[in-house]
C-alpha positions in Angstrom: -22.2 -7.2 -6.0 -20.8 -5.0 -7.6 -17.7 -6.1 -10.1 -14.5 -4.9 -8.6 -12.3 -2.4 -9.9 -9.2 -4.1 -11.9 -5.9 -1.9 -12.6 -3.9 -3.2 -15.5 0.4 -3.1 -15.4 3.1 -5.3 -17.1 3.4 -7.3 -14.4 1.2 -7.0 -12.0 -2.7 -5.9 -11.8 -4.0 -4.0 -9.1 -7.6 -5.6 -7.8 -9.9 -4.2 -5.2 -9.7 -6.7 -2.5 -12.9 -8.2 -1.2 -13.1 -11.3 1.4 -13.8 -13.5 -0.8 -9.9 -12.9 -1.8 -8.6 -13.9 1.7 -6.6 -16.9 2.2 -4.5 -18.5 4.8 -1.3 -17.5 2.8 -2.7 -13.6 3.3 -2.9 -14.5 7.4 -0.1 -15.7 7.5 2.0 -13.0 6.3 0.3 -10.5 8.7 1.2 -12.6 10.8 5.2 -13.3 9.8 7.3 -11.3 11.3 9.6 -10.1 8.7 6.9 -9.3 6.5 4.5 -7.0 9.0 7.7 -5.6 11.0 7.1 -1.8 10.1 2.9 -2.7 9.4 0.9 -1.4 12.3 -1.3 -4.7 11.9 1.5 -6.2 14.2 0.4 -5.7 17.0 -2.9 -7.9 17.2 -2.3 -11.6 16.0 -4.0 -12.0 13.1 -7.3 -14.4 12.3 -9.8 -14.7 9.3 -12.4 -12.9 11.7 -10.0 -9.9 11.8 -9.0 -10.0 8.5 -12.3 -9.7 7.0 -13.4 -7.1 9.8 -10.4 -5.1 8.1 -11.7 -6.0 4.1 -15.2 -5.5 5.1 -14.4 -1.3 6.6 -13.5 -0.2 2.9 -16.5 -1.3 1.4 -19.0 1.6 0.7 -16.3 4.4 2.6 -15.2 7.1 -0.3 -12.1 7.9 2.1 -10.1 4.7 1.6 -9.7 2.1 -1.0 -8.2 -1.4 -0.8 -6.4 -3.0 -3.6 -4.9 -7.1 -3.9 -1.2 -6.7 -5.9 -2.0 -9.5 -8.2 0.5 -11.3 -10.4 -0.7 -11.3 -14.1 0.9 -14.2 -15.0 -0.7 -16.2 -12.4 -3.2 -14.7 -11.3 -1.7 -15.0 -7.6 -2.2 -12.6 -4.7 1.2 -11.4 -3.9 0.5 -8.2 -1.7 -1.6 -5.3 -1.3 -1.8 -1.5 -1.6 -4.2 1.3 -0.5 -5.2 4.7 -0.2 -6.1 4.7 3.6 -6.9 8.2 3.7 -8.2 9.8 0.8 -9.7 13.5 1.2 -11.6 14.8 -1.9 -11.9 18.3 -0.6 -7.9 18.8 -0.4 -7.0 16.3 -3.0 -5.1 14.1 -1.4 -4.3 10.6 -0.5 -1.7 8.5 1.8 -0.8 4.9 0.9 0.8 2.1 1.9 1.6 -1.0 0.9 3.2 -4.2 1.3 4.3 -6.8 -0.9 3.5 -10.5 1.6 4.8 -13.5 -0.7 8.7 -12.8 -0.1 9.5 -14.3 -3.3 8.5 -11.6 -4.8 10.5 -9.1 -2.8 13.0 -7.1 -4.9 12.0 -7.6 -8.5 10.0 -4.0 -8.9 6.1 -5.3 -7.4 5.8 -2.8 -4.7 7.0 0.4 -7.6 4.9 -0.7 -10.3 2.4 -1.2 -7.8 2.4 2.3 -6.7 2.9 3.8 -10.2 -0.3 2.0 -11.0 -2.2 3.5 -8.0 -0.8 7.0 -8.3 -1.9 7.5 -11.4 -5.2 5.6 -11.0 -5.3 9.0 -8.4 -3.6 11.7 -10.2 -6.3 11.0 -13.3 -9.3 9.2 -11.8 -9.6 10.3 -8.1 -8.1 14.0 -9.7 -6.1 14.0 -6.5 -2.9 17.0 -6.6 -1.1 15.3 -4.1 0.2 11.7 -2.5 1.9 10.8 0.2 3.4 8.0 2.7 4.8 7.5 5.5 7.9 5.1 6.3 10.1 3.8 8.9 13.3 6.0 8.0 15.2 2.6 8.5 12.7 0.6 6.4 15.7 1.1 3.3 13.2 -0.9 0.9 9.7 1.0 1.4 11.9 4.1 0.6 13.6 3.0 -2.7 10.5 1.4 -3.9 9.0 4.9 -3.0 11.2 7.2 -4.6 12.0 5.1 -7.7 7.6 6.3 -8.3 9.4 9.7 -8.3 8.6 10.6 -4.8 10.6 12.9 -2.3 10.6 12.5 1.4 9.5 15.6 2.5 9.9 15.4 6.2 11.8 13.7 9.2 10.0 13.3 11.7 11.8 12.4 14.5 11.6 9.3 16.8 8.1 8.8 15.4 7.6 4.9 15.4 8.3 2.4 18.1 10.6 -0.8 17.1 11.6 -3.8 18.8 11.6 -1.3 21.9 13.5 1.2 20.5 12.3 5.0 18.6 13.3 5.3 15.2 12.2 7.7 13.1 9.9 8.2 10.4 9.7 10.1 7.1 7.0 11.5 5.5 6.9 10.9 0.9 4.9 12.8 -1.0 4.8 13.1 -5.1 3.0 16.0 -6.7 1.2 15.6 -9.8 2.4 18.5 -10.9 5.2 17.7 -11.0 5.0 14.1 -12.2 3.5 13.7 -15.7 1.2 10.6 -15.4 1.0 8.4 -18.6 
């Protein structure tokens, strides 16, 4: 078994997420309505079996990557970040992020994780563009992507269903040429 890729940041590190990293805390986050309100996984009750299948779906796939977000001080798993659609031909990737451990909300963890994955995407994967889709009322995600340098590029009217109401979606994007990656 190959050693998982680790990307070090100031307060966190990203580590390729593996089945051995799955904990009951992680499964509980995925089932917590406050944590998962903007995640598509909210439509299915998550179990050890469903989460293992999801994590395994990333193994050996060159179109997606899954990283756990870990606190550097404690080594504690606090969330996940992924590229769900890597297109090497056209040079773009789509980021998804969830910080599940609520005690870390509002502490810059999401922004730092996005910046780390963006740097990896531009430098190592040779991407030219990175984007994300966000519910227009998900102010926390909008803020962290803007802090990471992303721009709102599109509004997709009535894109998502949330609590039996249709809400707009946003596409945010960042081009390598518009950003110097440290």
